[in-house]
C-alpha positions in Angstrom: 47.3 92.9 192.0 50.3 94.8 190.6 49.6 97.4 188.5 51.6 98.8 185.8 53.3 102.0 186.2 51.6 104.1 183.1 55.2 104.6 181.9 56.3 100.7 182.0 57.8 99.8 178.5 54.8 98.2 177.1 54.9 98.4 173.1 52.4 101.0 172.7 54.5 103.3 175.0 58.0 102.6 173.7 56.4 102.9 170.1 55.4 106.2 170.8 58.3 107.2 172.2 60.0 105.8 169.0 57.6 108.1 167.0 58.2 111.3 169.1 62.7 111.2 169.5 62.4 109.9 165.6 60.2 113.0 164.3 62.0 114.8 166.9 65.5 114.1 165.8 65.4 112.6 162.4 64.6 114.6 159.6 62.1 112.8 156.7 64.1 112.1 153.8 62.5 110.2 150.6 65.3 108.4 149.7 65.7 106.8 152.9 62.4 106.5 153.0 62.6 104.3 149.3 64.8 102.5 150.6 62.7 101.2 153.5 59.4 100.9 151.2 61.8 99.0 149.1 62.4 95.9 151.1 58.8 95.0 150.9 58.3 95.7 147.6 61.3 93.2 146.9 60.6 90.8 148.9 63.3 91.5 151.7 63.3 91.2 155.3 62.1 94.2 156.8 65.1 94.0 159.3 66.6 97.4 158.5 67.8 99.2 161.5 65.6 101.8 163.0 65.8 105.7 162.0 67.3 107.0 165.6 69.8 103.8 165.1 70.5 104.9 161.5 71.3 108.4 162.5 73.6 107.0 165.7 75.8 105.4 163.4 75.9 108.2 161.0 76.9 110.3 164.6 79.4 107.6 165.3 81.0 108.1 162.1 81.4 111.7 162.1 82.6 111.5 165.7 85.4 109.2 165.0 86.3 110.9 161.8 85.8 107.7 159.7 87.0 108.5 155.8 87.2 104.2 155.4 83.8 102.4 156.7 83.2 98.7 156.7 79.6 97.2 156.5 79.2 93.4 157.1 75.2 93.2 155.7 74.1 95.7 153.4 70.2 94.5 152.9 68.8 97.4 151.2 71.4 100.0 152.1 69.2 101.7 154.5 72.3 102.0 157.1 74.6 102.5 154.1 73.2 105.7 153.1 73.4 107.0 156.7 77.3 105.6 157.1 77.5 107.0 153.5 76.2 110.4 154.3 78.7 110.6 157.0 82.2 111.0 155.2 84.3 113.5 154.2 85.1 113.8 150.7 87.2 110.7 149.6 85.2 108.8 152.0 84.6 105.1 151.0 82.2 102.2 152.4 82.5 98.6 151.8 79.6 96.9 152.4 79.7 92.9 151.8 76.2 91.2 151.0 75.9 87.8 150.7 72.7 87.9 148.4 72.4 89.2 144.9 69.1 89.8 144.8 69.8 92.2 148.5 72.8 93.9 146.8 71.0 95.0 143.2 68.3 96.3 145.3 71.0 98.2 147.4 72.8 99.4 144.4 69.5 101.0 143.0 69.0 102.6 146.9 72.4 104.1 146.4 71.8 105.9 143.5 68.6 107.1 144.4 70.4 108.5 147.5 72.9 109.9 145.5 76.2 108.3 147.4 76.6 105.3 144.7 79.9 107.0 144.2 81.3 106.4 147.7 79.9 102.9 148.2 81.2 99.4 147.1 78.9 96.8 147.5 80.7 93.6 147.5 78.4 90.6 146.7 79.8 87.6 148.8 79.8 85.7 151.9 81.8 87.9 154.8 84.0 85.2 155.6 84.8 84.6 151.5 84.8 88.3 150.8 86.7 89.8 153.9 90.4 88.2 153.6 90.3 89.7 150.4 90.4 93.0 152.4 93.7 92.8 153.4 96.6 94.6 152.5 94.0 97.8 151.9 94.1 101.0 154.2 92.6 100.5 157.6 88.7 100.5 158.0 87.9 103.2 160.8 84.5 102.0 161.5 83.1 99.1 161.4 79.2 97.8 161.4 78.4 93.9 161.6 74.8 93.2 161.0 74.8 89.7 159.2 73.8 86.5 160.1 74.6 86.1 163.9 76.6 82.5 164.0 79.4 84.4 162.4 79.9 87.6 165.0 82.7 86.3 166.5 84.2 85.5 163.1 83.4 88.9 161.9 85.0 90.7 164.9 87.9 88.7 164.1 88.2 90.6 160.7 87.2 93.9 162.5 89.8 94.2 164.4 92.3 92.9 161.8 91.3 95.0 159.1 91.0 98.2 161.7 93.5 99.9 163.4 93.8 101.0 167.5 91.1 103.2 167.5 88.6 101.6 165.0 85.2 101.7 165.9 82.7 98.7 166.0 79.4 98.4 166.5 77.2 95.3 166.3 73.4 95.5 166.1 71.4 92.5 167.3 73.1 91.7 170.6 69.6 91.5 173.1 67.2 89.4 170.7 64.3 90.5 172.6 66.4 89.3 175.8 66.8 85.5 174.6 70.7 86.6 174.8 70.5 85.6 178.4 69.5 81.8 177.1 72.2 79.2 176.3 70.2 77.4 174.7 68.1 79.3 171.9 69.5 78.5 168.7 72.5 79.0 166.6 72.0 83.0 166.1 71.6 83.6 170.1 74.7 81.5 170.2 76.7 83.4 167.7 75.5 86.4 169.6 76.7 85.0 172.8 80.2 84.1 171.3 80.8 87.4 169.8 80.2 89.4 173.5 82.2 86.8 174.7 85.1 87.8 172.3 85.1 91.5 172.9 85.0 90.7 177.1 87.7 88.2 176.3 90.0 89.4 173.7 92.4 91.8 174.3 92.1 93.8 171.1 88.7 95.1 172.3 87.3 97.3 174.7 83.3 97.1 174.7 79.9 97.8 176.4 76.2 97.1 175.1 73.1 98.7 175.3 69.4 97.6 175.1 67.4 99.1 172.4 63.5 99.7 172.5 62.2 101.3 169.4 59.7 100.4 166.6 62.1 97.0 165.7 61.7 95.8 169.2 63.8 95.1 172.2 67.4 94.5 170.9 70.5 96.4 171.7 74.1 96.9 170.1 77.5 96.3 171.3 80.3 99.1 171.0 83.9 98.6 170.7 87.3 100.3 170.4 89.9 98.6 168.6 92.8 99.1 171.2 
């Protein structure tokens, strides 16, 4: 019988590590905590990014010098708050949310966090809202975290609405390992199509990382519009 190493990535261990890293590197914030709590209170799915991932988005926005950020999938605005706080004076986040109730919850959370003045939540399906953004100033960072079936569509718009140097982040690209399967359903098919696009589309240079945190086993893709 093969006994697991005491530090093999079993859920109890990776949750301990996530708690340690979060406590060490992500300061408690009342507004962010309230936005997470609002999901259960308002009947929204509790699928916000983990705190460490939220701070990663924040740092990517700062590292890239982003002034204009596009977010596809607002939910309760947890990630939106992280992104908005990364922007310089005059910066702007445009966040697209398909569900009106989610958008209303998000706006309250943005007000509580003191960043509502730099975030515009646009209601509607991404495929309908994204074309309305053509002609605006290019976005410097795009975060894609909506229906996975549409990942390739969203990536196409990320390139069209971005510029050379725009950073693109796609969440949930591992799906508890199901990404390696070809018959795991429409969401995984959408993730695989998006990853294939990042491989084949000359507008992108990309990589992906697996993640283990309080949200489980998943991953992110990070791309540069070239």
